[in-house]
C-alpha positions in Angstrom: 0.1 0.1 0.0 1.2 3.5 -0.8 -0.4 6.6 0.9 0.3 10.2 -0.5 -0.7 12.6 2.2 -1.7 16.3 1.9 -1.0 16.6 -1.8 -2.3 19.3 -4.1 -4.8 18.5 -6.7 -5.4 20.4 -9.9 -8.6 22.0 -8.5 -6.6 23.5 -5.7 -7.7 21.2 -3.0 -5.4 19.1 -0.8 -6.2 15.4 -0.5 -4.8 12.0 0.5 -4.3 9.5 -2.2 -4.3 5.8 -1.2 -3.1 3.1 -3.6 -3.7 -0.7 -2.9 -1.9 -3.1 -5.2 -2.1 -1.4 -8.6 -5.2 0.6 -8.2 -6.2 4.0 -6.8 -8.5 3.2 -3.9 -9.1 6.5 -2.2 -8.8 10.2 -3.2 -10.1 12.4 -0.3 -9.6 12.6 3.4 -9.1 9.1 4.3 -5.6 8.2 5.7 -3.8 4.9 5.9 -0.3 4.8 7.3 0.0 0.9 7.2 2.3 0.9 4.1 4.6 3.4 2.3 3.8 7.0 3.2 4.9 9.8 0.8 4.7 13.5 2.0 2.7 15.4 -0.6 3.5 18.8 0.8 4.5 21.3 -2.0 3.7 18.6 -4.5 1.1 18.4 -7.2 -0.4 14.9 -8.1 -1.3 14.2 -11.6 -2.2 11.1 -13.8 1.0 10.2 -15.5 1.5 10.6 -19.3 0.8 8.2 -22.2 3.0 8.6 -25.2 1.1 6.8 -28.0 3.9 6.6 -30.7 7.6 6.2 -30.5 10.5 4.1 -31.5 12.2 3.8 -28.1 15.7 2.5 -29.0 16.1 5.2 -31.5 17.5 7.2 -28.6 20.9 5.8 -30.0 20.5 8.0 -33.0 19.5 11.1 -31.3 21.3 14.1 -33.0 22.4 12.0 -36.0 21.3 13.2 -39.3 19.1 16.1 -38.2 17.6 18.8 -40.5 16.6 16.6 -43.5 13.4 15.8 -45.3 11.8 12.5 -44.1 12.6 10.2 -47.0 16.2 11.5 -47.3 16.6 11.1 -43.6 15.3 7.5 -43.5 17.2 6.3 -46.5 20.6 8.1 -45.8 20.8 8.4 -42.0 18.5 5.9 -40.3 18.1 2.7 -42.3 21.8 2.4 -43.0 22.8 2.8 -39.3 20.0 0.5 -38.1 21.7 -2.3 -40.0 24.2 -2.4 -37.2 21.4 -2.6 -34.6 21.7 -5.6 -32.2 19.6 -7.0 -29.4 22.0 -5.6 -26.9 21.9 -2.1 -28.5 18.0 -2.2 -28.6 18.1 -3.1 -24.9 20.4 -0.3 -23.7 18.7 2.2 -26.2 15.4 1.4 -24.7 16.7 1.5 -21.1 17.9 5.1 -22.0 14.7 6.0 -23.6 12.6 4.6 -20.7 14.7 6.5 -18.1 14.1 9.7 -20.1 10.4 9.1 -20.1 10.0 8.4 -16.5 12.0 11.3 -15.6 9.6 13.5 -17.4 6.5 11.7 -16.2 5.6 9.1 -18.8 4.6 5.6 -17.5 3.0 4.1 -20.7 4.0 4.2 -24.3 3.3 2.6 -27.7 6.4 1.5 -29.6 7.2 0.3 -33.1 10.7 -1.0 -33.4 12.9 -4.1 -33.6 14.1 -6.7 -31.1 11.0 -6.4 -29.0 12.1 -9.1 -26.6 15.1 -6.8 -25.6 13.0 -3.9 -25.5 10.4 -5.6 -23.2 13.3 -6.7 -20.8 14.3 -3.0 -20.6 10.7 -1.8 -20.0 10.0 -4.2 -17.3 13.4 -3.5 -15.6 12.4 0.3 -15.4 8.9 -0.7 -14.5 6.7 1.1 -17.0 4.0 -0.1 -19.5 5.0 -0.9 -22.9 2.7 -1.5 -25.8 5.2 -3.1 -28.2 5.1 -3.7 -31.9 7.8 -5.4 -34.0 8.1 -3.3 -37.1 7.0 -4.8 -40.3 8.2 -4.1 -43.7 8.2 -6.0 -47.0 12.0 -6.0 -46.9 14.4 -7.4 -44.2 14.6 -5.5 -40.9 17.6 -5.0 -38.8 16.4 -7.9 -36.7 14.9 -10.4 -39.3 14.8 -11.4 -43.0 11.1 -11.9 -42.4 9.7 -9.1 -40.3 6.1 -10.3 -40.3 6.9 -13.7 -38.9 9.1 -12.1 -36.3 6.3 -9.9 -35.2 3.9 -12.8 -35.0 6.2 -14.8 -32.9 6.6 -11.9 -30.4 2.9 -11.6 -30.2 2.4 -15.3 -29.5 5.1 -15.1 -26.8 3.9 -12.0 -25.0 0.1 -12.1 -25.2 -1.1 -12.2 -21.6 2.5 -12.9 -20.4 3.0 -9.6 -18.5 1.1 -7.0 -16.7 3.5 -4.4 -18.2 4.0 -5.6 -21.8 1.1 -5.6 -24.3 1.9 -6.7 -28.0 0.6 -4.6 -30.8 0.5 -5.1 -34.6 2.7 -2.6 -36.2 3.1 -2.6 -40.0 5.2 0.4 -40.7 3.2 2.0 -43.4 1.2 1.5 -46.5 4.2 2.7 -48.6 6.5 0.1 -47.1 4.2 -2.8 -46.9 2.1 -4.7 -49.6 -1.6 -5.0 -49.6 -1.0 -8.7 -48.7 1.1 -7.8 -45.7 -1.5 -5.4 -44.5 -4.2 -8.0 -44.8 -2.1 -10.6 -43.0 -1.4 -8.1 -40.1 -5.2 -7.4 -40.0 -6.0 -11.0 -39.6 -3.5 -11.4 -36.7 -4.6 -8.3 -35.0 -8.2 -9.5 -35.0 -7.2 -13.1 -33.9 -5.4 -11.7 -30.9 -7.6 -8.6 -30.3 -4.6 -6.3 -30.7 -4.3 -2.6 -31.4 -3.4 -2.1 -35.1 -0.7 0.7 -35.1 0.8 2.2 -38.3 1.9 5.5 -39.7 -0.8 7.3 -41.9 -0.4 10.1 -44.3 2.6 11.7 -42.7 3.8 13.5 -45.9 2.1 15.1 -48.8 4.6 13.1 -51.0 3.5 9.7 -49.7 -0.2 10.6 -50.1 0.2 11.8 -53.7 2.4 8.8 -54.6 -0.1 6.3 -53.1 -3.0 8.0 -55.0 -1.1 7.8 -58.3 -0.5 4.1 -57.7 -3.9 3.0 -56.3 -6.4 5.7 -57.5 -7.5 6.4 -53.9 -6.0 8.2 -50.9 -4.5 6.2 -48.1 -7.3 6.7 -45.6 -9.9 6.0 -48.4 -8.1 2.7 -49.1 -8.0 1.8 -45.4 -11.7 2.6 -45.1 -12.8 0.7 -48.3 -10.9 -2.4 -47.4 -12.2 -2.5 -43.8 -9.0 -1.9 -42.0 -10.3 0.9 -39.7 -11.9 0.3 -36.3 -11.7 1.5 -32.8 -8.6 -0.7 -32.5 -6.8 1.2 -35.2 -4.2 3.7 -33.9 -3.0 5.9 -36.6 0.2 8.0 -36.2 0.7 11.3 -37.8 -2.4 11.8 -40.0 -1.3 15.2 -41.3 -2.6 15.0 -44.8 -6.2 14.1 -44.4 -9.1 15.8 -46.2 -12.6 16.5 -44.8 -14.0 13.1 -46.2 -11.1 11.1 -44.6 -11.6 12.8 -41.2 -15.2 11.7 -41.4 -14.2 8.2 -42.2 -12.0 8.1 -39.0 -14.8 9.5 -37.1 -17.4 7.0 -38.3 -14.9 4.1 -37.6 -13.9 5.5 -34.2 -10.2 5.4 -35.1 -7.7 6.7 -32.6 -5.2 9.3 -33.8 -1.7 9.8 -32.2 -0.5 13.4 -32.9 3.3 14.0 -33.1 3.6 17.8 -33.4 7.2 18.2 -32.7 8.5 15.5 -35.0 6.1 16.7 -37.6 7.5 20.2 -37.3 11.1 19.1 -37.3 10.8 17.3 -40.6 8.4 19.9 -41.9 5.8 17.3 -42.8 2.9 19.6 -42.0 0.4 20.4 -39.5 -2.2 17.9 -38.6 -5.9 19.2 -38.5 -6.4 18.8 -34.8 -9.3 21.1 -34.2 -11.3 19.6 -36.9 -10.6 16.1 -35.7 -11.7 17.0 -32.1 -14.9 18.6 -33.3 -15.8 15.4 -35.1 -15.3 13.5 -31.8 -12.1 11.6 -32.8 -10.0 10.5 -29.8 -6.6 12.2 -30.4 -3.7 11.4 -28.1 -0.1 13.0 -27.9 3.2 11.5 -28.7 6.9 12.3 -29.1 7.7 10.0 -32.0 11.3 8.6 -31.8 14.2 10.5 -30.1 15.9 10.6 -33.5 13.2 13.0 -35.0 12.0 14.9 -32.0 14.7 14.8 -30.4 13.4 14.3 -26.8 10.8 12.0 -25.2 9.5 14.7 -22.9 5.7 14.8 -23.1 5.5 18.0 -21.1 7.4 19.8 -23.9 5.1 18.0 -26.4 2.0 19.4 -24.7 3.2 23.1 -24.9 4.3 22.8 -28.4 1.0 21.2 -29.4 -1.1 24.1 -27.9 1.1 26.8 -29.4 1.4 25.2 -32.9 -2.4 25.1 -33.4 -3.0 28.5 -32.0 -0.5 30.2 -34.5 -1.4 27.9 -37.3 -5.2 28.6 -37.1 -4.7 32.3 -35.9 -7.1 31.4 -33.0 -5.8 31.5 -29.4 -8.7 29.4 -28.3 -8.0 26.7 -30.9 -6.8 24.3 -28.4 -6.6 24.8 -24.6 -4.1 23.7 -21.9 -6.7 21.5 -20.4 -7.4 19.9 -23.8 -3.7 19.0 -24.4 -3.4 17.9 -21.0 -6.2 15.4 -21.5 -4.6 14.4 -24.8 -1.4 13.5 -22.9 -3.2 11.5 -20.2 -6.8 10.1 -20.4 -7.0 10.3 -24.2 -3.9 8.3 -24.5 -5.2 5.7 -22.1 -8.6 5.6 -23.9 -6.7 5.0 -27.1 -5.2 1.8 -25.6 -8.4 0.6 -23.9 -6.5 1.3 -20.6 -8.3 2.3 -17.3 -5.8 5.0 -16.5 -5.2 8.7 -17.2 -7.5 10.1 -14.3 -6.8 10.5 -10.7 -9.9 8.6 -9.7 -10.9 5.7 -7.5 -10.8 2.3 -9.4 -8.3 3.7 -11.9 -4.7 2.2 -12.4 -2.3 3.8 -10.0 -0.1 5.3 -12.8 0.5 8.8 -11.2 3.3 11.3 -10.8 4.1 14.1 -8.3 5.4 17.5 -9.6 7.6 19.7 -7.4 5.8 22.9 -6.7 8.8 24.5 -4.9 10.3 25.7 -8.1 10.3 29.2 -9.7 8.5 28.1 -12.9 5.7 26.6 -10.7 4.7 29.7 -8.9 2.3 31.3 -8.6 -0.7 28.8 -8.6 -3.4 30.5 -10.4 -4.1 27.5 -12.7 -2.2 24.2 -12.1 -3.0 22.7 -15.6 -1.9 25.8 -17.3 1.4 25.9 -15.3 2.2 22.3 -16.2 1.5 22.9 -19.9 3.0 26.3 -20.4 5.6 26.9 -17.7 6.9 23.6 -16.4 9.0 21.0 -18.0 10.0 17.4 -17.5 12.5 18.3 -14.8 9.8 19.4 -12.6 8.7 15.8 -12.1 9.7 14.5 -8.7 8.1 11.1 -8.1 6.5 8.5 -10.4 4.3 5.5 -9.6 3.4 3.0 -12.3 1.1 0.1 -11.8 1.1 0.7 -8.0 4.8 0.8 -7.6 7.2 3.6 -7.0 9.7 3.7 -9.9 11.1 7.2 -9.3 11.3 9.0 -6.0 12.7 12.5 -5.4 14.0 12.4 -9.0 16.0 9.2 -8.5 15.1 6.2 -10.5 14.5 3.2 -8.3 15.2 0.2 -10.5 18.3 1.0 -12.5 21.8 2.3 -12.2 21.5 5.6 -14.3 25.2 6.3 -14.7 25.9 2.8 -15.9 23.2 2.9 -18.6 24.3 6.3 -19.7 27.8 5.2 -20.2 26.8 1.9 -22.0 24.2 3.5 -24.3 26.6 6.3 -25.2 29.3 3.7 -26.3 26.8 1.7 -28.4 25.4 4.7 -30.0 28.9 6.0 -30.9 29.9 2.7 -32.5 26.6 2.4 -34.5 26.7 5.8 -36.0 30.4 5.9 -36.7 30.2 2.4 -38.3 
């Protein structure tokens, strides 16, 4: 049992939060000192963040090949280096990424990468939730000559195996997978009741080329061929027209918005206000550290709000409260996870923010402060699945210095060749 006493809530009230096993059992005046007690004085309690699209071990490529268009970046800087990726590299790159996420308040993420067993080991060591998909292409991956078969093997091995690891089906994109591969992925995702996660309409170029080849736009193709459903988690979704947004709304598709990555590669601006008005569940994500270049969801919230204000010319286009929901409960809803709210019966995935910092004062609006003035470094304590995984800014389950050193060595060898 964990009891957080006298902690500030976003409505300005001070309450006690009690956690039993992995669930929040009380938010109010009740006290219980029979287990671990955390002093909540000068702390703000929040649901922790859910990052719905990343490539975790790409922390190893951070800062390598910046400032290039997407295809040039992938073909000249990413894929050639990834040929040197190993299971050990994926493990240490994932430890590095998971450390960064926890230290900025994220306890759950959706991943599309390679060597998922090694990533799973890293995720479980840190103690966070990973929705892991082995990336599928119609050409060999760094891990396998047959990416689809490798993905299915991981799915079979990890389905219902761990509280923290959930397999997802993750074909890379329509432009890297054949129609046959997408159908095979759909069949497996339905058989195991998995989230189907893929990149959709990230660049104008890919949309135009797909339309030239198929005679329809990517989302039209997905809609007409019955890929879309409430289990479909689409990353990016920048180049959607009105009809495609309506198709997403009709099929209750979940959208993962990656504003910083999209801005960095100049892919465009997703039509967030229109999607929200149509009732589409939109969550937030960092994308990989090679195209962001951080995994800090606090930073993503601020950039998201500011981007859509300036792009629309409307300061009310997206509020601090709305982007906070996107980073928490909307992310959880996208995964079918009962988390993202500080409420009895919800999973105990929560964080404490240090209010005794210059950028946290005064307290006119706590959510506004979190989104517009704070940063990941304000996060003091993190609890995931009812277990403390960071306390007073110190990770509990890992030797940070050892990981930093090893990950740095591996990254240098990979990039330098």
